[in-house]
C-alpha positions in Angstrom: -110.7 78.8 218.3 -110.4 81.6 215.8 -110.1 80.7 212.1 -106.9 82.6 212.1 -105.3 79.7 214.0 -104.1 76.4 212.7 -103.0 73.1 214.3 -99.4 72.0 213.8 -97.6 69.0 215.2 -94.2 69.4 216.8 -92.5 66.4 218.3 -95.9 64.7 217.6 -97.7 67.1 220.0 -100.5 69.4 218.7 -100.2 73.1 219.0 -102.6 75.9 218.0 -100.6 78.7 216.3 -101.4 81.8 214.2 -101.8 80.8 210.5 -99.6 83.7 209.4 -96.5 82.4 211.1 -93.5 80.7 209.5 -92.5 77.3 210.9 -89.7 78.9 212.9 -91.9 81.5 214.5 -94.6 78.9 215.1 -92.2 76.7 217.0 -91.2 79.6 219.2 -94.9 80.6 219.6 -95.4 77.0 220.9 -92.7 77.5 223.5 -89.7 76.0 221.9 -86.4 77.8 222.4 -84.3 77.5 219.2 -80.6 77.4 219.9 -79.6 75.4 216.8 -81.1 75.4 213.3 -81.9 79.1 213.4 -79.2 81.3 211.8 -79.9 84.4 209.8 -83.8 84.0 209.9 -83.9 85.4 206.4 -83.4 82.5 204.1 -79.7 83.0 203.4 -77.8 80.7 205.8 -79.5 77.3 205.2 -79.5 76.4 208.9 -83.2 75.7 209.3 -83.8 72.9 206.9 -87.2 71.3 207.8 -89.2 68.4 206.6 -93.0 68.2 207.0 -96.0 66.2 205.9 -99.5 67.5 205.3 -102.7 65.6 206.2 -103.6 62.7 203.8 -100.4 63.3 201.8 -97.9 60.6 201.0 -95.2 63.2 200.2 -92.5 64.4 202.6 -92.0 68.1 201.8 -88.9 70.2 202.3 -88.6 73.8 203.3 -86.7 76.4 205.3 -88.3 77.0 208.6 -87.7 80.8 208.4 -89.6 81.1 205.1 -92.3 78.3 205.0 -95.7 79.4 206.3 -97.5 76.8 208.5 -100.6 75.0 207.3 -103.3 73.2 209.2 -102.4 69.7 210.2 -98.7 70.1 209.3 -96.4 67.6 211.0 -92.9 69.2 211.5 -89.5 67.8 212.0 -86.3 69.8 211.8 -83.2 68.2 210.5 -80.0 68.6 212.6 -76.8 69.6 210.8 -74.5 66.7 210.0 -71.0 67.0 208.6 -70.2 66.0 205.0 -66.9 65.2 203.3 -65.2 68.4 202.1 -61.9 67.8 200.2 -58.9 70.0 200.8 -57.3 71.4 197.7 -55.0 74.2 196.5 -57.1 76.3 194.0 -54.0 77.5 192.2 -53.2 73.9 191.3 -56.6 73.2 189.8 -57.9 73.9 186.3 -61.6 74.5 185.4 -62.2 71.1 183.9 -64.5 68.3 185.0 -61.6 65.9 185.5 -60.3 68.1 188.3 -63.7 68.1 190.0 -64.0 64.4 189.5 -60.6 63.8 191.0 -61.8 65.5 194.2 -65.4 64.3 194.2 -65.6 61.1 192.2 -69.0 60.3 193.6 -70.6 62.8 191.2 -70.1 60.1 188.5 -72.5 57.9 190.5 -75.5 60.2 189.9 -78.4 58.0 188.9 -80.5 61.0 187.6 -83.3 60.4 190.1 -83.7 64.1 190.6 -84.4 63.7 194.3 -81.8 66.4 195.0 -83.7 68.9 192.8 -87.0 68.1 194.5 -85.4 68.6 197.9 -83.9 72.0 197.2 -85.7 74.9 198.9 -84.0 77.3 196.5 -85.5 75.6 193.5 -82.0 75.0 192.0 -81.8 72.4 189.3 -79.3 70.4 191.3 -79.2 67.2 189.2 -78.8 69.3 186.0 -76.0 71.2 187.6 -74.2 67.9 188.4 -74.6 66.7 184.9 -73.4 70.0 183.5 -70.2 69.6 185.6 -69.8 66.1 184.2 -70.1 67.5 180.6 -67.3 70.0 181.5 -69.2 73.2 181.5 -67.9 74.7 184.7 -69.0 78.2 184.0 -72.6 77.2 183.4 -72.7 75.0 186.5 -71.4 77.9 188.6 -74.2 80.2 187.3 -76.8 77.5 188.0 -75.7 77.1 191.6 -75.0 80.6 192.8 -78.2 80.6 194.9 -77.1 77.5 196.9 -77.2 78.2 200.6 -75.6 74.9 201.6 -78.6 73.7 203.7 -77.6 70.1 202.9 -81.1 68.9 201.9 -80.0 67.6 198.6 -77.1 65.6 200.1 -79.4 64.2 202.8 -81.7 62.7 200.2 -79.1 61.6 197.6 -78.8 57.8 197.0 -75.4 58.3 195.4 -74.1 60.1 198.5 -73.0 63.2 196.5 -72.1 66.2 198.6 -73.6 68.6 196.1 -73.0 71.9 198.0 -69.3 71.2 198.4 -69.0 70.4 194.7 -70.8 73.6 193.9 -68.5 75.7 196.0 -65.6 74.2 194.1 -67.0 75.0 190.7 -67.9 78.5 191.8 -64.3 79.0 193.0 -63.0 77.6 189.8 -65.2 79.9 187.7 -64.3 83.0 189.8 -60.6 82.4 189.8 -60.0 80.9 186.3 -62.9 81.8 184.0 -64.6 85.0 185.0 -63.4 88.0 183.1 -61.4 90.4 185.5 -63.4 93.4 186.6 -61.7 96.7 185.9 -63.9 98.4 188.4 -62.9 96.0 191.1 -59.2 96.4 190.4 -59.5 100.1 190.5 -61.4 100.1 193.8 -58.7 97.8 195.4 -56.1 100.2 194.2 -58.0 103.1 195.8 -58.3 101.3 199.1 -54.6 100.5 199.1 -53.8 104.1 198.5 -56.0 105.2 201.4 -58.6 107.0 199.4 -61.4 105.9 201.8 -59.5 105.9 205.0 -61.3 108.9 206.5 -64.7 107.5 205.7 -63.8 104.1 207.2 -62.5 105.6 210.4 -65.6 107.7 210.7 -67.8 104.6 210.3 -65.8 102.9 213.1 -66.9 105.6 215.5 -70.6 105.1 214.9 -72.9 103.1 217.1 -74.9 100.1 215.9 -78.1 102.2 215.6 -76.3 105.0 213.7 -74.9 102.4 211.3 -78.4 100.9 210.8 -79.8 104.3 210.0 -77.0 105.1 207.6 -77.6 101.8 205.9 -81.3 102.5 205.4 -80.5 105.9 203.9 -78.0 104.6 201.4 -78.3 105.3 197.7 -79.4 102.2 195.8 -78.7 101.9 192.1 -81.8 101.5 190.0 -82.4 98.0 188.5 -81.6 97.7 184.9 -84.6 97.1 182.7 
């Protein structure tokens, strides 16, 4: 077998797959049809949370199947989605203080600072620090710390305090966006322009284009240069 192939174990069965493949593509190469746990395929939806163990390693590693490259001897196991408690609330009635978050998600006070959540995060978010930041009352900082959360649920699956981190983070981000973030003059101006029909002709034209024409237009779009 070529050196460009490695052995991975799926459902405890060995398969030879190209070493350049992601876990997701390796499973498909091995003949598995993925109908769950495969959303955007680009690392944004969090649907493909996977655990794996490497040879002679005591450690269970975490990754997104669409991003993690296979390694020789890797044992794979995808984690099915399981629902978590999400509280219902009226954002208008809440204030950006920790006591309002605690009232909805009191379990965050049970955090034992084991940092398992952070070690489990495929986005490298400092999850435990974000929870402690919320407890200290700094909602704005916690929102910034967690904007990269893709709600894959890995942190919650490993948490001994049974904290639903990603639902807590969504709440603090909403509190920040609605209560603390300075209003954007540009956004308000653009909303006004939309309401006045300034872009109606362009929008109607876009609606007449085919999928391929829209893709081509997207590729040709102007992109603002990054600030140095």
